[in-house]
C-alpha positions in Angstrom: 2.1 -5.3 8.3 4.0 -5.2 5.1 2.6 -5.6 1.6 4.3 -6.1 -1.7 2.1 -4.7 -4.5 2.3 -5.2 -8.2 1.4 -2.0 -10.0 1.1 -0.9 -13.6 0.3 2.7 -14.6 0.1 1.7 -18.3 3.9 1.6 -18.7 4.8 -1.8 -17.4 4.6 -3.7 -14.1 6.6 -2.8 -11.1 6.6 -3.9 -7.5 6.6 -1.7 -4.4 6.6 -2.7 -0.7 4.8 -0.8 2.0 6.7 0.2 5.1 5.7 1.7 8.5 5.4 5.3 7.1 3.0 4.1 4.4 0.8 2.3 6.9 0.7 5.3 9.3 -0.2 7.6 6.3 -3.0 5.2 5.4 -4.3 5.1 9.0 -4.3 8.9 9.1 -6.0 9.4 5.8 -8.7 6.7 6.3 -9.1 6.9 10.1 -8.7 3.2 10.4 -6.2 1.0 12.3 -4.0 -1.5 10.6 -4.8 -4.0 13.4 -8.5 -4.0 12.3 -7.8 -4.9 8.7 -8.4 -8.6 9.3 -11.9 -7.9 10.6 -13.0 -5.1 8.3 -11.0 -6.1 5.2 -9.1 -3.8 2.8 -10.5 -2.1 -0.2 -9.0 -1.4 -3.6 -8.8 2.4 -2.7 -6.8 1.4 0.4 -4.4 -0.6 -1.8 -4.2 2.2 -4.4 -3.3 4.7 -1.6 -0.6 2.3 -0.3 0.8 1.8 -3.8 0.8 5.5 -4.4 2.7 6.3 -1.2 5.1 3.4 -1.6 5.8 4.4 -5.2 6.6 8.0 -4.1 9.1 6.6 -1.5 10.7 4.3 -4.1 11.3 7.3 -6.4 8.9 6.1 -9.1 7.5 8.9 -11.2 3.8 9.1 -10.4 1.1 11.8 -10.8 0.9 14.5 -8.2 -2.7 13.5 -7.2 -4.0 10.2 -5.9 -7.1 10.2 -8.2 -4.9 10.7 -11.3 -2.7 7.8 -10.2 -5.8 5.6 -9.7 -7.1 6.6 -13.2 -3.9 5.4 -14.7 -3.8 2.1 -12.9 -4.2 -1.0 -15.1 -2.9 -3.5 -12.6 -3.0 -3.4 -8.8 -2.4 -6.7 -7.0 -1.1 -7.9 -3.7 1.9 -10.1 -4.4 3.1 -10.9 -0.9 1.8 -10.1 2.6 3.5 -10.1 5.9 0.9 -9.8 8.6 3.2 -10.1 11.5 3.3 -7.0 13.6 6.8 -5.8 14.5 6.2 -6.2 18.2 4.9 -9.8 17.9 8.3 -11.1 16.8 10.0 -9.6 19.8 7.7 -11.4 22.2 8.0 -14.9 20.7 
């Protein structure tokens, strides 16, 4: 699963893309599995966490705490979504 997120912390829009590290960090923090997202859905806090981690990886300056990052958000949108699991492509 890969998401491209449009983010604005009050200083202009930018886009970040999740990767495997971000998804694993999300699973660990929220005790959920990425494979269950289709059934249970994904909340705005989930997206904010993924944007926070993806922004850190991309070298974008963000606050040191997730809650401070969330307070600063003016835009958080999913721009693109790739639902395909990496192992599915190998079996086709």
